[in-house]
ZAMARGU-4260 file (C-alpha; in steps of 0.2 Angstrom, whole numbers, plus 5000, padded with zeros to 4 digits):
<rodrens>
0) 5233/4813/5044 | 5238/4800/5056 | 5229/4799/5073 | 5213/4807/5066 | 5198/4795/5072
5) 5180/4800/5072 | 5176/4794/5085 | 5188/4806/5097 | 5182/4823/5088 | 5176/4832/5098
10) 5162/4839/5088 | 5153/4823/5085 | 5155/4819/5102 | 5146/4833/5106 | 5133/4832/5094
15) 5131/4810/5100 | 5128/4818/5118 | 5116/4832/5111 | 5104/4819/5103 | 5104/4808/5119
20) 5100/4821/5128 | 5084/4826/5118 | 5079/4810/5119 | 5076/4814/5137 | 5066/4829/5135
25) 5046/4829/5140 | 5040/4836/5123 | 5022/4842/5125 | 5008/4835/5115 | 5001/4843/5099
30) 4986/4850/5108 | 4995/4859/5122 | 5006/4867/5108 | 4992/4874/5099 | 4983/4879/5113
35) 4997/4888/5121 | 4999/4898/5102 | 4981/4901/5103 | 4982/4911/5117 | 5000/4920/5117
40) 4992/4926/5099 | 4975/4931/5108 | 4987/4941/5120 | 4996/4950/5108 | 4982/4955/5099
45) 4972/4961/5114 | 4988/4971/5122 | 4991/4978/5103 | 4973/4984/5102 | 4973/4991/5118
50) 4988/5002/5115 | 4980/5007/5097 | 4966/5014/5106 | 4976/5023/5119 | 4988/5027/5107
55) 4973/5035/5097 | 4965/5043/5112 | 4981/5052/5117 | 4985/5059/5100 | 4968/5063/5098
60) 4968/5071/5116 | 4982/5083/5113 | 4976/5088/5096 | 4962/5095/5103 | 4970/5103/5117
65) 4984/5109/5108 | 4971/5118/5095 | 4961/5126/5107
</rodrens>
């Protein structure tokens, strides 16, 4: 293949430029990641519990209403 060069390859150029851009990213610290993960998991559990209780209450309420 005459004229083929890795330095002119668009994929290689893209990967090199992406690597350089990733060096500029301000990555969060381990403590921030852990704290944010705990917050997300806690809020997810709270919302799941809320909807679980709401569902249980509505099902029981409608069941009792229909049995009368």
